[in-house]
DOSE-912878 format. One line per 5 residues: their letters; for each residue x negated, y, z negated of C-alpha. Coordinates in pm, 1 decimal. Example, Ala and Ser with C-alpha at 12.3 -4.5 7.8 and 13.67 -1.06 7.14 Angstrom:
BEGIN
as = -1230.0/-450.0/-780.0 | -1367.0/-106.0/-714.0
END
This chain:
BEGIN
xxxxx = -1140.9/-4860.6/-2247.6 | -1293.0/-4901.3/-2591.2 | -1643.8/-5033.1/-2630.1 | -1613.1/-5391.1/-2505.9 | -1541.8/-5615.0/-2803.7
xxxxx = -1832.3/-5857.1/-2812.0 | -1714.4/-6196.8/-2919.7 | -1796.4/-6210.2/-3287.3 | -2108.5/-6398.2/-3382.1 | -1984.0/-6601.4/-3676.2
xxxxx = -2326.7/-6753.1/-3734.9 | -2674.2/-6600.2/-3691.4 | -2799.7/-6633.1/-3332.8 | -3020.4/-6489.8/-3061.7 | -2810.3/-6310.4/-2802.0
xxxxx = -2900.0/-6399.8/-2441.6 | -2869.6/-6127.1/-2175.7 | -2913.4/-6261.0/-1821.1 | -3005.7/-5997.5/-1561.9 | -3158.9/-6243.1/-1315.7
xxxxx = -2879.9/-6187.9/-1062.0 | -2925.7/-5811.8/-1067.3 | -2718.8/-5534.2/-1222.0 | -2501.2/-5323.6/-989.0 | -2393.1/-4976.2/-1090.6
xxxxx = -2026.0/-5072.5/-1078.8 | -1792.6/-5335.4/-940.8 | -1627.5/-5260.4/-609.3 | -1316.5/-5365.6/-425.8 | -1529.8/-5557.8/-178.0
xxxxx = -1473.2/-5931.8/-146.4 | -1839.0/-5959.0/-245.7 | -1783.9/-5747.8/-559.2 | -1955.5/-5876.4/-874.1 | -1743.8/-5964.1/-1174.9
xxxxx = -1670.0/-5640.4/-1356.8 | -1831.0/-5769.0/-1675.8 | -2171.4/-5779.7/-1506.9 | -2220.0/-5414.6/-1419.7 | -2454.4/-5156.6/-1565.6
xxxxx = -2161.1/-4974.8/-1722.2 | -2037.6/-5286.4/-1900.6 | -2380.8/-5381.5/-2027.5 | -2455.4/-5033.4/-2161.2 | -2117.7/-5028.3/-2338.0
xxxxx = -2169.2/-5379.0/-2480.4 | -2524.4/-5360.4/-2612.6 | -2468.5/-5130.8/-2910.1 | -2173.6/-5332.3/-3050.0 | -2370.5/-5653.4/-2996.9
xxxxx = -2677.8/-5512.0/-3168.6 | -2465.5/-5394.5/-3461.0 | -2315.7/-5739.9/-3513.2 | -2436.6/-5913.0/-3829.2 | -2481.7/-6237.3/-3639.9
xxxxx = -2710.6/-6090.3/-3372.1 | -3055.6/-6153.9/-3514.9 | -3241.7/-6087.2/-3191.3 | -3215.7/-6071.3/-2811.8 | -3349.5/-6275.4/-2521.8
xxxxx = -3348.8/-6084.9/-2191.4 | -3378.7/-6306.8/-1885.1 | -3506.4/-6116.1/-1580.5 | -3589.1/-6395.4/-1334.9 | -3699.3/-6227.3/-1012.6
xxxxx = -3434.6/-5953.9/-1034.8 | -3475.7/-5620.5/-860.7 | -3318.7/-5338.6/-1056.9 | -3282.7/-4970.6/-983.0 | -3541.2/-4761.9/-1168.6
xxxxx = -3292.7/-4538.3/-1348.7 | -3085.7/-4831.4/-1478.6 | -3397.6/-5016.4/-1592.3 | -3516.0/-4703.4/-1773.0 | -3192.1/-4661.9/-1967.4
xxxxx = -3173.4/-5029.7/-2065.7 | -3535.8/-5017.3/-2177.6 | -3452.2/-4729.1/-2412.7 | -3151.0/-4910.6/-2560.2 | -3342.2/-5234.8/-2615.2
xxxxx = -3626.9/-5024.4/-2756.2 | -3390.0/-4885.1/-3020.3 | -3287.7/-5241.2/-3111.1 | -3654.0/-5336.1/-3142.0 | -3729.0/-5030.9/-3358.2
xxxxx = -3440.6/-5129.9/-3584.3 | -3628.7/-5447.9/-3667.7 | -3462.0/-5704.6/-3443.4 | -3687.6/-5890.3/-3197.4 | -3623.0/-5847.7/-2824.6
xxxxx = -3796.0/-6109.8/-2610.7 | -3815.2/-6076.8/-2231.6 | -3879.5/-6358.1/-1986.1 | -3936.2/-6314.5/-1612.0 | -4043.2/-6537.5/-1327.6
xxxxx = -4189.7/-6223.1/-1171.7 | -4215.4/-5868.4/-1303.5 | -4188.6/-5583.5/-1055.5 | -4218.1/-5209.5/-1115.8 | -3865.3/-5169.7/-1251.5
xxxxx = -3839.3/-5485.4/-1461.4 | -4180.6/-5412.0/-1613.3 | -4048.8/-5067.0/-1705.2 | -3747.0/-5222.8/-1877.9 | -3950.9/-5492.4/-2052.4
xxxxx = -4237.0/-5267.9/-2165.6 | -4001.7/-5005.4/-2306.0 | -3755.9/-5244.0/-2465.7 | -3910.6/-5578.2/-2553.4 | -4112.9/-5690.0/-2853.8
xxxxx = -4267.2/-5972.9/-2654.8 | -4304.8/-6035.3/-2282.4 | -4308.9/-6387.1/-2137.5 | -4401.5/-6476.5/-1778.5 | -4354.3/-6803.8/-1590.9
xxxxx = -4687.7/-6984.2/-1538.3 | -4638.2/-6980.7/-1160.7 | -4512.9/-6622.0/-1150.1 | -4691.5/-6291.8/-1115.8 | -4674.5/-5925.3/-1214.9
xxxxx = -4612.1/-5708.3/-909.8 | -4680.5/-5366.3/-1057.3 | -4837.1/-5197.1/-757.4 | -4751.2/-4831.1/-781.6 | -4470.9/-4635.3/-620.8
xxxxx = -4433.3/-4559.3/-251.6 | -4161.1/-4479.6/-0.6 | -4173.1/-4608.7/355.6 | -4018.8/-4399.0/629.9 | -3903.9/-4538.2/964.1
xxxxx = -3902.8/-4327.4/1281.8 | -3705.3/-4438.3/1587.3 | -3792.0/-4163.7/1838.6 | -4000.8/-4399.1/2050.2 | -3717.8/-4650.1/2077.3
xxxxx = -3461.2/-4382.1/2157.8 | -3692.7/-4242.2/2424.7 | -3726.6/-4587.3/2584.6 | -3349.6/-4627.0/2580.1 | -3310.1/-4278.7/2730.3
xxxxx = -3087.4/-4173.0/2440.2 | -3098.9/-3796.4/2394.4 | -3101.2/-3670.0/2035.1 | -2949.3/-3334.2/1945.2 | -3022.8/-3268.3/1576.9
xxxxx = -3052.9/-2943.6/1384.5 | -3139.5/-2879.6/1021.5 | -3116.6/-2597.8/770.2 | -3399.4/-2604.1/515.7 | -3762.6/-2648.6/614.5
xxxxx = -3807.9/-2945.6/378.1 | -3485.6/-3119.6/484.0 | -3620.7/-3346.9/755.2 | -3302.1/-3551.9/795.8 | -3337.5/-3539.8/1174.9
xxxxx = -3697.2/-3659.2/1167.2 | -3625.8/-4035.3/1182.8 | -3469.3/-3968.2/1525.3 | -3671.4/-3673.3/1658.2 | -4029.6/-3736.8/1543.5
xxxxx = -4277.4/-4021.8/1542.1 | -4397.4/-3927.5/1194.4 | -4296.1/-3702.1/906.5 | -4350.5/-3327.0/913.3 | -4596.9/-3179.9/659.7
xxxxx = -4306.9/-3012.8/476.3 | -4098.9/-3330.9/441.1 | -4404.1/-3530.6/336.3 | -4500.6/-3269.8/74.5 | -4150.2/-3273.2/-74.2
xxxxx = -4132.8/-3652.2/-92.6 | -4483.7/-3687.6/-234.0 | -4409.7/-3435.3/-508.4 | -4093.3/-3620.1/-614.2 | -4270.2/-3957.4/-614.1
xxxxx = -4550.2/-3812.1/-826.7 | -4300.4/-3710.2/-1093.3 | -4138.1/-4052.7/-1092.3 | -4478.4/-4222.0/-1111.2 | -4574.5/-4027.6/-1423.0
xxxxx = -4245.6/-4112.0/-1594.1 | -4285.8/-4480.3/-1502.1 | -4645.9/-4513.8/-1623.9 | -4583.8/-4315.6/-1943.4 | -4287.8/-4535.7/-2037.9
xxxxx = -4491.6/-4854.1/-1988.8 | -4793.2/-4723.1/-2180.2 | -4580.3/-4595.4/-2467.7 | -4368.9/-4910.4/-2483.0 | -4666.3/-5146.1/-2486.2
xxxxx = -4872.0/-4916.5/-2707.4 | -5178.4/-4966.5/-2487.8 | -5340.6/-4660.9/-2331.5 | -5561.7/-4878.7/-2112.4 | -5254.8/-4974.9/-1909.5
xxxxx = -5242.6/-4623.4/-1763.7 | -5532.4/-4720.4/-1537.3 | -5442.4/-5086.4/-1495.8 | -5070.9/-5091.6/-1423.7 | -5099.3/-5003.5/-1052.8
xxxxx = -5370.2/-5260.4/-979.8 | -5135.4/-5554.8/-917.6 | -5029.0/-5800.4/-809.9 | -5162.7/-5988.1/-1110.2 | -5180.9/-6364.4/-1147.1
xxxxx = -5032.0/-6486.3/-1478.7 | -5359.2/-6532.9/-1664.6 | -5492.9/-6195.3/-1554.0 | -5165.7/-6023.6/-1645.5 | -5196.9/-6167.4/-1994.5
xxxxx = -5565.5/-6073.2/-2021.3 | -5487.8/-5713.9/-1915.6 | -5214.0/-5683.2/-2179.9 | -4921.7/-5658.3/-1940.7 | -4756.9/-5971.6/-2082.8
xxxxx = -4798.4/-6159.5/-2408.3 | -4726.2/-6525.3/-2329.4 | -4702.6/-6764.0/-2036.8 | -4429.5/-7026.7/-2034.1 | -4088.9/-7123.0/-1905.3
xxxxx = -3755.2/-6980.3/-2009.9 | -3686.6/-7248.9/-2270.0 | -4014.8/-7172.2/-2443.3 | -3926.1/-6803.6/-2451.4 | -3584.2/-6882.5/-2600.3
xxxxx = -3743.3/-7095.9/-2870.1 | -3988.4/-6815.6/-2944.5 | -3702.8/-6567.3/-2973.6 | -3523.3/-6797.5/-3216.5 | -3837.6/-6829.1/-3426.2
xxxxx = -3891.8/-6452.1/-3436.3 | -3526.3/-6397.6/-3526.2 | -3523.7/-6667.9/-3793.9 | -3235.9/-6863.4/-3642.6 | -3180.9/-7192.9/-3464.7
xxxxx = -2904.0/-7076.9/-3232.0 | -2887.0/-6878.0/-2911.3 | -2567.0/-6773.2/-2735.9 | -2518.1/-6612.7/-2391.9 | -2326.4/-6286.9/-2389.1
xxxxx = -2389.3/-6128.3/-2048.1 | -2461.5/-6226.2/-1688.7 | -2563.3/-6552.5/-1529.6 | -2273.2/-6787.4/-1469.2 | -2113.0/-6689.4/-1796.3
xxxxx = -1786.9/-6500.1/-1777.3 | -1684.5/-6307.3/-2086.6 | -1305.8/-6289.5/-2080.5 | -1314.3/-6000.3/-2326.6 | -1477.3/-5783.3/-2059.4
xxxxx = -1220.0/-5864.6/-1792.2 | -929.6/-5640.3/-1716.2 | -589.9/-5779.7/-1803.5 | -293.6/-5798.7/-1567.7 | -164.0/-5484.8/-1735.7
xxxxx = -489.5/-5306.5/-1646.0 | -459.9/-5419.3/-1284.2 | -97.0/-5303.1/-1262.9 | -194.7/-4972.4/-1420.8 | -469.9/-4924.3/-1163.5
xxxxx = -238.6/-5001.3/-871.6 | 40.7/-4782.4/-1001.6 | -188.1/-4490.0/-1081.6 | -61.8/-4468.6/-1439.2 | -281.3/-4341.5/-1718.6
xxxxx = -521.4/-4597.7/-1856.3 | -474.2/-4533.5/-2226.6 | -212.6/-4354.4/-2432.9 | -466.4/-4249.3/-2694.5 | -724.3/-3974.5/-2634.4
xxxxx = -1024.2/-4117.9/-2451.3 | -1316.0/-4056.3/-2214.6 | -1291.3/-4188.0/-1858.0 | -1601.4/-4291.1/-1664.2 | -1568.1/-4251.5/-1286.9
xxxxx = -1829.3/-4417.4/-1061.7 | -1932.8/-4227.0/-746.3 | -2165.8/-4466.9/-569.4 | -2294.7/-4469.2/-211.5 | -2255.4/-4254.5/98.0
xxxxx = -1992.9/-3979.1/108.7 | -1726.9/-3989.5/381.5 | -1375.4/-3860.6/426.6 | -1245.9/-4211.6/354.2 | -1426.6/-4509.6/200.9
xxxxx = -1257.3/-4731.3/460.2 | -1501.0/-4579.6/709.2 | -1805.6/-4728.9/541.2 | -2029.7/-4930.1/774.5 | -2019.3/-5308.3/746.8
xxxxx = -2250.1/-5422.3/473.0 | -2217.6/-5112.7/256.4 | -2040.7/-5239.4/-54.7 | -2022.9/-4896.8/-211.5 | -1891.4/-4570.7/-78.5
xxxxx = -1746.4/-4238.5/-193.6 | -1433.6/-4157.8/4.1 | -1289.0/-3808.0/-37.4 | -939.8/-3949.4/-2.1 | -987.5/-4220.8/-265.6
xxxxx = -1203.2/-4037.0/-520.2 | -1003.8/-3716.4/-472.2 | -684.9/-3900.3/-565.9 | -848.9/-4029.9/-885.4 | -978.0/-3684.0/-980.8
xxxxx = -637.6/-3523.5/-928.3 | -472.0/-3785.7/-1146.8 | -730.1/-3751.0/-1424.3 | -698.1/-3371.2/-1417.3 | -330.7/-3408.2/-1506.3
xxxxx = -371.3/-3701.8/-1744.8 | -322.9/-3565.3/-2097.1 | -480.2/-3869.4/-2261.7 | -808.1/-3831.2/-2066.2 | -990.0/-3571.3/-2276.1
xxxxx = -1321.4/-3580.7/-2088.2 | -1461.3/-3736.2/-1772.3 | -1807.6/-3879.2/-1705.5 | -1889.5/-3886.0/-1333.6 | -2159.7/-4147.7/-1274.4
xxxxx = -2335.9/-4058.0/-947.6 | -2577.6/-4262.3/-738.6 | -2553.9/-4118.3/-388.8 | -2775.5/-3998.4/-101.1 | -2494.7/-3773.9/24.2
xxxxx = -2309.1/-3779.7/354.3 | -2026.3/-3567.6/489.7 | -2062.4/-3198.9/403.3 | -1687.6/-3149.1/441.3 | -1598.3/-3437.0/209.3
xxxxx = -1858.9/-3317.0/-42.8 | -1705.8/-2970.0/-56.4 | -1348.7/-3098.2/-84.8 | -1452.6/-3318.5/-376.0 | -1646.9/-3030.9/-535.7
xxxxx = -1328.2/-2825.6/-542.3 | -1134.9/-3107.1/-710.6 | -1415.8/-3156.1/-961.5 | -1416.5/-2786.0/-1049.5 | -1039.7/-2796.6/-1103.8
xxxxx = -1086.3/-3094.0/-1334.4 | -1365.6/-2912.5/-1518.2 | -1132.2/-2619.3/-1592.4 | -901.0/-2857.3/-1777.0 | -1150.8/-3077.5/-1965.0
xxxxx = -1525.2/-3143.3/-2000.7 | -1689.3/-3303.0/-1696.9 | -2024.5/-3463.3/-1772.6 | -2229.8/-3586.5/-1477.7 | -2461.2/-3884.1/-1527.0
xxxxx = -2710.6/-3930.9/-1241.9 | -2830.4/-4284.2/-1182.9 | -3076.7/-4361.3/-905.4 | -3014.4/-4039.7/-714.6 | -2793.1/-3737.9/-661.2
xxxxx = -2932.8/-3612.1/-332.8 | -2783.5/-3356.8/-94.4 | -2408.6/-3427.9/-94.6 | -2461.3/-3631.1/-411.2 | -2596.0/-3319.1/-582.5
xxxxx = -2315.7/-3116.0/-424.3 | -2080.9/-3324.2/-642.8 | -2311.3/-3322.9/-944.7 | -2340.1/-2945.0/-965.3 | -1970.4/-2925.4/-1058.2
xxxxx = -2043.9/-3083.4/-1396.1 | -2005.3/-2897.7/-1724.2 | -2332.8/-3073.3/-1809.3 | -2565.9/-3281.3/-1590.3 | -2784.4/-3563.3/-1722.8
xxxxx = -3047.2/-3758.9/-1528.6 | -3318.8/-4011.9/-1591.4 | -3684.5/-3909.8/-1547.8 | -3687.5/-4166.5/-1265.1 | -3381.2/-4025.7/-1084.9
xxxxx = -3415.4/-3850.3/-744.9 | -3243.3/-3511.9/-735.1 | -3201.5/-3228.0/-487.5 | -3234.7/-3240.6/-107.8 | -3020.7/-2926.1/-95.7
xxxxx = -2983.3/-2866.0/276.4 | -2776.1/-2943.6/583.5 | -2845.4/-3150.5/892.1 | -2627.5/-3206.0/1194.7 | -2631.9/-3338.1/1545.8
xxxxx = -2536.9/-3619.6/1775.0 | -2676.9/-3886.5/2003.9 | -2615.2/-3843.7/2377.2 | -2616.0/-4172.3/2568.4 | -2529.9/-4044.0/2918.0
xxxxx = -2881.6/-4101.5/3056.8 | -2900.8/-4444.5/2895.8 | -2573.6/-4543.1/3062.9 | -2691.6/-4413.8/3398.6 | -2990.3/-4648.1/3375.4
xxxxx = -2748.0/-4941.8/3386.0 | -2531.0/-4794.0/3659.9 | -2268.3/-4609.8/3456.4 | -2231.7/-4241.9/3544.9 | -2034.5/-3980.9/3350.4
xxxxx = -1894.0/-3656.3/3483.9 | -1742.1/-3363.7/3292.8 | -1447.9/-3170.2/3437.8 | -1348.4/-2865.6/3232.2 | -1047.1/-2636.6/3268.1
xxxxx = -1273.1/-2330.7/3270.9 | -1520.2/-2346.6/3561.5 | -1772.4/-2122.9/3381.3 | -2074.8/-2353.5/3313.1 | -2124.8/-2231.7/2955.3
xxxxx = -1755.5/-2269.5/2872.0 | -1744.4/-2609.3/3040.4 | -2038.8/-2734.4/2834.6 | -1879.5/-2601.0/2516.3 | -1551.7/-2779.5/2588.8
xxxxx = -1729.5/-3116.2/2586.7 | -1972.8/-3043.8/2305.3 | -1836.1/-3327.2/2088.8 | -1896.8/-3581.1/2364.3 | -2154.1/-3856.7/2314.3
xxxxx = -2221.5/-3856.7/2687.7 | -2394.1/-3520.1/2729.0 | -2649.5/-3325.5/2520.3 | -2595.0/-2969.9/2398.7 | -2707.5/-2672.2/2599.5
xxxxx = -2891.8/-2392.5/2420.5 | -2587.6/-2164.6/2364.3 | -2402.7/-2456.7/2206.0 | -2700.5/-2544.6/1988.0 | -2705.7/-2185.1/1865.0
xxxxx = -2336.2/-2202.7/1777.8 | -2377.0/-2532.9/1592.6 | -2680.0/-2399.8/1403.3 | -2483.0/-2091.5/1297.2 | -2209.0/-2317.2/1162.2
xxxxx = -2462.6/-2526.1/971.0 | -2625.3/-2215.8/824.2 | -2283.0/-2112.1/699.3 | -2238.5/-2452.1/532.3 | -2585.0/-2422.1/376.7
xxxxx = -2494.9/-2080.8/235.2 | -2175.0/-2226.7/92.9 | -2376.2/-2514.5/-58.8 | -2594.7/-2263.0/-245.6 | -2287.9/-2069.2/-361.6
xxxxx = -2126.3/-2390.7/-490.3 | -2439.1/-2480.8/-686.6 | -2466.5/-2130.8/-831.0 | -2100.2/-2137.6/-935.1 | -2125.1/-2486.0/-1082.9
xxxxx = -2448.4/-2420.7/-1270.0 | -2362.4/-2065.3/-1374.3 | -2688.4/-1936.3/-1225.3 | -2771.0/-1671.6/-964.8 | -2839.5/-1800.5/-613.6
xxxxx = -3190.0/-1652.7/-640.2 | -3264.7/-1904.5/-916.0 | -3139.3/-2198.3/-708.3 | -3291.6/-2098.9/-372.0 | -3656.5/-2197.4/-450.8
xxxxx = -3536.5/-2551.8/-525.9 | -3333.5/-2577.0/-205.2 | -3428.2/-2608.9/163.9 | -3421.4/-2987.4/134.9 | -3678.1/-3032.0/-144.6
xxxxx = -3639.2/-3333.8/-372.8 | -3752.5/-3380.4/-732.3 | -3782.0/-3637.9/-1006.6 | -3568.0/-3591.4/-1316.3 | -3830.9/-3410.4/-1523.7
xxxxx = -3900.3/-3140.6/-1263.2 | -3528.2/-3111.9/-1183.6 | -3467.4/-3024.1/-1548.9 | -3747.9/-2766.6/-1542.4 | -3579.9/-2611.3/-1237.6
xxxxx = -3236.9/-2602.7/-1409.3 | -3087.0/-2853.0/-1166.4 | -3000.7/-3076.2/-1463.8 | -2941.5/-2996.5/-1830.8 | -3075.2/-3297.9/-2013.2
xxxxx = -3271.4/-3619.0/-1961.1 | -3067.7/-3924.3/-2053.9 | -2857.9/-4211.1/-1924.2 | -2496.0/-4316.3/-1911.5 | -2481.0/-4390.5/-2283.4
xxxxx = -2590.5/-4035.9/-2374.0 | -2348.5/-3889.9/-2115.4 | -2055.5/-4066.1/-2283.9 | -2172.7/-3944.3/-2625.0 | -2197.1/-3586.1/-2493.8
xxxxx = -1852.7/-3608.0/-2333.0 | -1704.2/-3703.5/-2670.8 | -1883.0/-3413.3/-2837.2 | -1763.5/-3159.3/-2579.6 | -1406.9/-3290.2/-2603.8
xxxxx = -1426.6/-3287.5/-2985.5 | -1341.4/-3656.1/-2998.1 | -1460.8/-3889.5/-3273.3 | -1778.7/-4086.3/-3209.3 | -1578.0/-4406.8/-3169.8
xxxxx = -1318.5/-4264.2/-2928.9 | -1234.4/-4520.7/-2658.7 | -1386.4/-4516.2/-2311.0 | -1208.3/-4630.0/-1995.3 | -1381.4/-4725.3/-1670.8
xxxxx = -1206.9/-4615.8/-1352.6 | -1279.7/-4883.7/-1092.3 | -1144.1/-5173.3/-892.6 | -1192.9/-5537.4/-981.6 | -1435.7/-5755.0/-797.1
xxxxx = -1204.7/-5872.3/-519.6 | -1158.7/-6216.3/-368.7 | -1475.2/-6370.3/-509.9 | -1361.5/-6261.7/-853.4 | -1038.7/-6453.1/-802.4
xxxxx = -1236.2/-6767.2/-726.6 | -1349.8/-6757.4/-1088.3 | -1004.4/-6689.0/-1233.9 | -914.1/-6920.2/-1513.9 | -1257.8/-7072.8/-1552.5
xxxxx = -1344.3/-7193.3/-1897.5 | -1674.3/-7152.3/-2075.7 | -1806.1/-7303.8/-2389.4 | -2045.0/-7146.3/-2637.8 | -2328.9/-7179.6/-2388.5
xxxxx = -2125.5/-6987.8/-2131.9 | -2182.9/-7254.0/-1865.2 | -1922.5/-7310.9/-1599.2 | -1821.3/-7653.6/-1489.5 | -2048.9/-7754.0/-1201.5
xxxxx = -1765.7/-7788.8/-951.8 | -1633.5/-7438.0/-1006.1 | -1979.8/-7282.6/-1015.4 | -2070.6/-7458.3/-690.7 | -1744.0/-7349.8/-530.2
xxxxx = -1804.2/-6984.8/-611.8 | -2165.3/-6993.6/-497.5 | -2081.4/-7168.2/-170.2 | -1796.7/-6926.5/-105.4 | -2017.4/-6625.3/-175.7
xxxxx = -2294.7/-6752.7/50.0 | -2060.9/-6848.7/332.8 | -1878.8/-6516.0/333.3 | -2197.3/-6313.1/307.1 | -2362.9/-6512.2/583.8
xxxxx = -2063.5/-6476.9/811.9 | -1997.3/-6107.0/765.6 | -2309.6/-5924.8/645.7 | -2605.6/-5830.5/864.6 | -2914.5/-6023.3/758.5
xxxxx = -3116.7/-5709.4/686.4 | -2869.6/-5571.9/431.5 | -2980.9/-5816.8/162.9 | -3347.8/-5762.5/245.8 | -3333.3/-5382.9/259.3
xxxxx = -3014.1/-5260.3/90.1 | -3141.6/-4902.5/100.0 | -3103.4/-4912.4/478.9 | -2732.2/-4980.3/435.5 | -2702.2/-4687.1/196.7
xxxxx = -2884.9/-4458.8/440.7 | -2658.9/-4577.7/722.2 | -2354.9/-4500.3/506.7 | -2473.3/-4143.8/447.6 | -2517.2/-4096.4/824.7
xxxxx = -2189.4/-4269.9/915.5 | -1981.9/-3947.2/940.2 | -2173.6/-3858.2/1258.5 | -2009.7/-4158.5/1423.9 | -1670.1/-4028.7/1312.4
xxxxx = -1724.3/-3698.6/1493.6 | -1852.5/-3480.2/1209.7 | -2143.9/-3256.2/1300.0 | -2271.4/-3136.2/961.0 | -2409.7/-3362.5/689.7
xxxxx = -2549.3/-3308.9/343.5 | -2756.4/-3626.6/332.0 | -3095.5/-3747.7/209.7 | -3330.5/-3756.5/510.7 | -3457.5/-4111.0/458.7
xxxxx = -3383.1/-4446.5/301.4 | -3568.3/-4494.9/-26.2 | -3529.8/-4744.0/-309.3 | -3763.2/-4758.5/-608.0 | -3794.7/-5089.5/-790.0
END
């Protein structure tokens, strides 16, 4: 689709951008899916046209207590920073700043406001790992896991009570790179070198945060809006993104919906198509665990890639990846489809929060790969195994017995090797390990083919090691540092399209909750009628409370990690998955 047509600002005004409810990578087909006009993709595509509008004299960014992914915050900070450098004020207001929202605000905003009862939670970057070996031992659940790559460590949450030195070294190195990118962006954006030492000393009370130069003013949202108006020299402010506002110009029409269902080409004119690839990788997205709103299904994404390969009007594709990996088989099948697409037209990969293990398996098929300095990249390795619950069942009086056609003990054990009732014997473990080593070798070959590099160049960055975006570029795992906006620009260049060539987003609408908002009317303020707003909020809360595990909203990274491990429950024995759940905010 073309750059979303921002509703024209007929009179000078401050443009309000509300990110307080978060900013997902893309809308999904889930009944909990956010309206499609409130995604990272839509905001990135809308900001430049809004900033170029004669009526947009400045911006007010409302952050509330939002938690944003580092990579998305970094890209938005750069875009708002360009607006600020062009001479238009960008004012940020937050009830609380955390690591990610401070990154966005420091890089992008002319002035930072904080609620008087809020705080600044810039406390440094850390990842917490959870190990369940003790619990599994108490339950008498036997764990058969193997790994290829000494830094991989994907079995460690189930086989150890703490991380191995190799896994810890890999993770610490990646976090160090992300930390440097985070601090440098804040220091440069605020123009205060003293923040390099201060920024990790939080949490800061409001007055201290102001005294240390982290924020400029204390006050409520209305005061920040009035300040933005004053700086912009206007008396008006109008909402244009997020909150309860719904911009009809960003919604897909009935024709778009029909086109999506029918599989027809999105646009007759030459264009770039952006394809989201978000979440764990499985053979089918319908196999995602409950609570995982995103997922990369080989069946579903493969169908899209095949269609776009043949679509004459799609001149280039941007694959937007944020994935910890998952099924090795699904990753390889998708890699093959991506390489076929790449032979026909440019394929630019834009890495969001992470492209780890199977996520990088997909990414390496790109003609060009872009990542943020705060992206997590790598984890090139393979892990496999199963849980054997036979002993646990025997503890409660349930006994299992294996009867094989071949009475030979080794052959009998091999015949039942997929069973969740019995562990592997050593000969079977050796066979499984040999299979995994073959997959690992194929993984390296796929990367070498995709990147156009010898395997010897890739090998030192493999064996499960992970990196931040800067080091990944130094190691030739990515080509350029940049976000989704730059990826679209590069796709146009590679396809020899004009700079204003249209862009279409390949995704589903927001599902049932989206329909609850159908037909709502908004005035200039963007406010919904109270009845409809209440209806949607009650419906969202009721459905989420009834169907989603409580911990998903508290620790969404756990759901993503579970999704990447889900293929084990479907009988697969080899995964290309990140060895732990990690979210940086």
